[in-house]
C-alpha positions in Angstrom: -93.3 29.9 67.0 -94.2 26.8 69.1 -93.3 24.5 66.3 -89.8 25.9 65.9 -89.2 25.5 69.7 -90.2 21.9 69.5 -87.9 21.3 66.5 -85.0 23.0 68.3 -85.6 21.0 71.5 -85.5 17.7 69.5 -82.6 18.9 67.4 -80.5 19.7 70.5 -81.6 16.6 72.4 -80.6 14.2 69.6 -77.4 16.2 69.1 -76.4 15.7 72.7 -77.1 11.9 72.4 -75.1 11.7 69.2 -72.1 13.6 70.6 -72.1 11.5 73.8 -71.5 8.5 71.6 -69.0 10.3 69.4 -67.1 11.2 72.6 -67.2 7.7 74.0 -66.4 5.6 70.9 -62.8 6.7 70.5 -62.2 6.0 74.2 -63.2 2.4 73.4 -60.7 2.6 70.5 -58.0 3.6 72.9 -58.7 0.6 75.2 -58.9 -1.7 72.2 -55.6 -0.5 70.7 -53.8 -0.9 74.0 -55.2 -4.3 75.1 -53.2 -7.5 74.7 -56.1 -9.7 75.8 -58.1 -11.5 73.2 -61.1 -11.7 75.6 -61.0 -8.0 76.2 -60.6 -7.3 72.5 -63.7 -9.4 71.7 -65.7 -7.6 74.4 -64.6 -4.2 73.0 -65.6 -5.3 69.5 -69.1 -5.9 70.7 -69.3 -2.6 72.5 -68.0 -0.6 69.6 -70.4 -2.2 67.1 -73.4 -1.7 69.4 -72.4 1.9 70.1 -72.0 2.9 66.4 -75.3 1.3 65.6 -76.9 3.1 68.6 -75.7 6.6 67.8 -76.2 6.6 64.0 -79.9 7.1 64.3 -79.2 10.1 66.6 -77.0 11.6 63.9 -79.7 11.2 61.3 -82.4 12.6 63.6 -80.1 15.6 64.5 -79.7 16.3 60.8 -83.3 15.8 60.0 -84.5 18.2 62.7 -81.9 20.7 61.6 -83.3 20.6 58.1 -86.8 21.0 59.5 -85.6 24.1 61.4 -84.1 25.6 58.3 -87.2 25.0 56.3 -89.3 26.6 59.1 -87.2 29.8 59.0 -87.1 29.9 55.2 -84.6 30.3 52.4 -84.2 34.1 52.9 -83.1 33.5 56.5 -80.8 30.6 55.4 -79.2 32.7 52.7 -78.5 35.6 55.1 -77.1 33.5 58.0 -73.4 33.2 57.5 -72.9 31.7 60.9 -75.2 28.8 59.9 -73.2 28.1 56.7 -70.1 27.8 58.9 -72.0 25.6 61.4 -73.1 23.3 58.6 -69.6 23.0 57.3 -68.5 21.8 60.8 -71.5 19.4 60.8 -70.3 17.9 57.5 -66.9 17.4 59.1 -68.5 15.7 62.2 -70.5 13.4 59.8 -67.3 12.5 58.1 -65.7 11.9 61.5 -68.7 9.6 62.4 -68.3 7.7 59.1 -64.6 7.3 59.8 -65.4 6.0 63.2 -67.6 3.4 61.5 -64.6 2.4 59.3 -62.5 2.1 62.4 -65.0 -0.2 64.1 -64.8 -2.5 61.0 -61.0 -2.3 61.2 -61.1 -3.5 64.8 -63.7 -6.1 63.9 -61.2 -7.5 61.4 -58.3 -7.4 63.9 -56.6 -5.0 61.4 -55.9 -2.0 63.6 -52.4 -0.5 63.2 -52.9 2.7 65.2 -51.8 3.3 68.7 -53.8 4.3 71.7 -52.1 7.7 71.6 -53.5 8.3 68.1 -57.0 7.5 69.3 -56.5 9.8 72.3 -55.7 12.7 69.9 -58.5 11.6 67.5 -60.9 11.8 70.4 -60.3 15.6 70.8 -61.6 16.5 67.3 -65.3 16.3 68.0 -64.8 18.3 71.2 -63.3 21.2 69.2 -66.0 20.9 66.6 -68.8 21.0 69.3 -67.3 24.1 70.9 -67.0 25.9 67.6 -70.6 24.9 66.7 -71.9 26.2 70.1 -70.1 29.5 69.6 -71.5 29.9 66.1 -75.1 29.1 67.2 -75.2 31.4 70.3 -72.8 34.2 69.4 -73.5 34.3 65.6 -70.3 36.1 64.9 -71.3 36.6 61.2 
C-alpha cells in the first residue's frame, strides 16, 4: 500500500505543476496577441518557449505515474472503473490541448498569429473545466 501512496503523491504533484503551466501559457498568448510592441513580443516569445519546454516533462511524468498506478491496481480494477475511463478520456483531451499550445507557441515564434486576445481568454478556460471534471471523477467516482 505504501508504494501506491507514493505513486499517487508524485502523480498529483506533477499534475499540479503541469496544470499551473497550462493555466499560465494561454495568459501569455493573450498578452502576446494584444501587444503592438516588438520588444514585448520578443520577450513573450522567450517566455512562451521556455514555459512549454518546462511543463512538457511534467505532463510526461504525470502520465507515467498514472500508468504506474493503474499497473499497481491491476487490469481487473482498470476494467471495472468506469470513472477512470472517463478521466483518461479527459486526460487525452488535455494532452491534445497541450500539443495545440505547442503549435500556438510556434505560431507566435513565426509572427503568424491571427487570433485575438479574446480567443485566447476563452481558450484559457478549457483546461479549468477539464480539471474540475477530472477531480470530480477521481473523488466522487460517479460510475
